[in-house]
N, C-alpha and C positions, 0 to 999 in steps of 0.2 A: 096278799100282795095288792098294791094299788093298781087298778086297771088303767090302761092308757086313756080310756074314755071318761074317767072320773073328772069332773070339773072342780077346780079349787073353790073352796068356800071361805070367804073372809070372816075370821073370828074377831079381829080387832084391827083398827087402823088409827094411828096417832101421828100428830105432828110433833116430832122430837126436836131437840136442839140442833140436829144436823140434817133435818128434813123428815120426810114421811117414812114411817116404819109400819109394816103390815105383818100380821100373823095370819096364816092361812092353813086350812086343812084340806088335803087332797087324799081321799080315801083314808088310809091309816096313817098318813104322813102329816107332820106339822112342818110348815115352811116359814122362814123369815125373809121378807123382801124389804130392801132399803132403797128409797127413791127409785122404785121400779126395777132395781137390780136384784136378782136372786142371790141370796147369800148362802143359805144352808137349809138342810131339812133333816128329818130324823130317820132317813132311809138306811144309813150305814154306820158311820162313826169310827171305822177302823183307823183312818188317818188321824183323827182327833185323839184317839186313845194312844196311837203310836207317838204323837207329840209328847205326851206325858212319859210314856215308857222309855222312849229314846233319850229323853233328858235325864231320867233317873239312871239309865244304863251308862251314860257318859260321865256320871259323877264318880268320885273316888271312894265310895263306900262310907262316907261320913254319916253319922247317925242322925235320923230325923231331919233330913234336909228340908228347908223351907222354900216353897215354890210360889212364884207369881204367875198367874194365868191371865194373859191379856185377851179379853173377849169372853163373855159368858156364852153367847150363841145359844144353841139348843141344849147345852149343858153336858155334852159328852165328855169333854176333858175334865171338868170339875167332878162329875160323878165317878170317873175312872180314878182320879187322884184320891178322892175321899174313900174309895173302896180299897185302897192300898194303905195298910197300917204303917208302912215304912216312911211315908211322908210325915213331916211335921206340919207347921203352919201352912195353910193354903189360902192365899189371897187372890181374889178375882177382881180385876179392874174392868168395869163395863160402863160405857159412856151413855147408853140409851136407857133412861128410866123405864121405858115401856118393856124392854126385854127383861129387866130385873123384876118388874111387876108380873110378867107372864110366868116367871118361875115361882115367885113367892105366893101368888094367889091365883094362878091361871093354869092353862093346859100344859105348859112346859114343866110344871111341878111334878108331872108323872115321871120325868127323868131325873129330877134334881132334888126332890124333897129330902131324901136321906142325907145327901151331901150338904144341903143347906142347914140341916139340923146338927151336923157334925160340929163339935166345939172347935175343931181346927180351922173351920172355914170362916172367912170374912169377905163380904162383898163390898167393894169400894165403887161408888158412882163417880167416875172421873174419866176424862179423856186420857188414853194410855200415853200418848206423846207428851202431854203435860205432866203426867204422873212420873214418868221416868226422869224427866228433867227437874222435878221439884221435890220428890220424896227424899227423906233422909233414911228411909228403910233400906236394908240390903237383903238379898236372897241368894240361895244356892242355885236356883234354876229359874229361868224366865221362859215360859211357854207361850208364844205369841200367835194368836189366830184372830186378827182383826180385819184382815183383807182376804181377797182371793189369791194373794201372793205378793211378793215384792214388786212384781212387774204389772200388777193389776190391782190398784188400790181402790177402796170404796169411796174415799174422799181425797181430794188433792192434799189436804193437810197431813195425811198419813205418809206421803212420799218421803218426808224428811226422816222418818223412823228408820228407813233402810239405807240412807246415805251415811256419810262418815260421822256427822254430828249426832244423828240418832243412834247409831251403833255405839258411839262413845258414851252416850247417856245410858244405854243398856249395860255396857261394861261397868259403868260407875256404880250401878245398883247391884251388880253381881259381886259376890265374895270371891276371893282368889280361888281359882280352880272351878268356879261356877260355870254353868252351862246355859248358853242361849240356844233355844230351839224355836224355829219359825216355820209355821205351816204355809204351804203353797199349793195352789191348784195345778201347778206344773213345776218340774225341776227348773232351776234358774242358775246356770253356770256363772252368769254375771254376778249374781248375789253371792255365790261362793267366793268370787274374787273380792267382793266388797268386804266380806267377813275377814278374809286374810289381810286385806289392806288395813282393816281396823285393829289388827293385832290379835285376832282370835286364832287359836291353835286347834289342831285335830279337826279341821273343817271337813265335813262330809255331808252327803245327802242320802237319806233313806226314802225309798219309794213304796207306794201302795198301788198295785195295779187296779184299774177300774174297768168296768164292762166295755166302755167305748171311750176312745180318745186317749190323751196322754195321762200318765199316772199322777196321783196326788204325791206330794213330797213333803218331807220334813228336813229343813236345813239346820245343821248343828255346828256350833263352835264353842270352844272352851276358853274362858278367860285365863291368861297365864297367872301363876301364883303358887 
């Protein structure tokens, strides 16, 4: 376990298209920091794996469903999806080239190397908000983890993803009966309402208890069809 007195060690610091991103090691943990804001580390991963499993469970049993994962992060969601032979194509959209590099040739490859080598996996360097508005691709599931939640975005530009226009864009790239799953650092009843107002059905929230504080959450909605 990482001791409380371990001091973080900066492994890499880069100026990206959206500000500074830092990869740190604290004891056994790897951490990603964006513009001074802690994003994630390699300590757990239960809720990131739930993001993928809950999306699959909400589907209708269609064979080899194709999934879009929004945000590569430390790689928990990608690695979990690639370890499940039931998924078809796995597309990951990540806007930070530094994060992609830390996976392809850096310390985060410890978690994602097998998934990156999987022929089903494709990494797309793009801003997710732009991607869902511009792509002609469609998917059976969207698993989004690009913020600390709908109520706590990493950058202001992400706010629109959780509003009516952004949810309409997500619905557009979902096939009929497809599932939208959104990770959050806390449950958001307001976002559940936004999903219903955007026309999503079977809206619900699954929670993952944490040692201290409010639970992590995965918000789910199904596109009609």
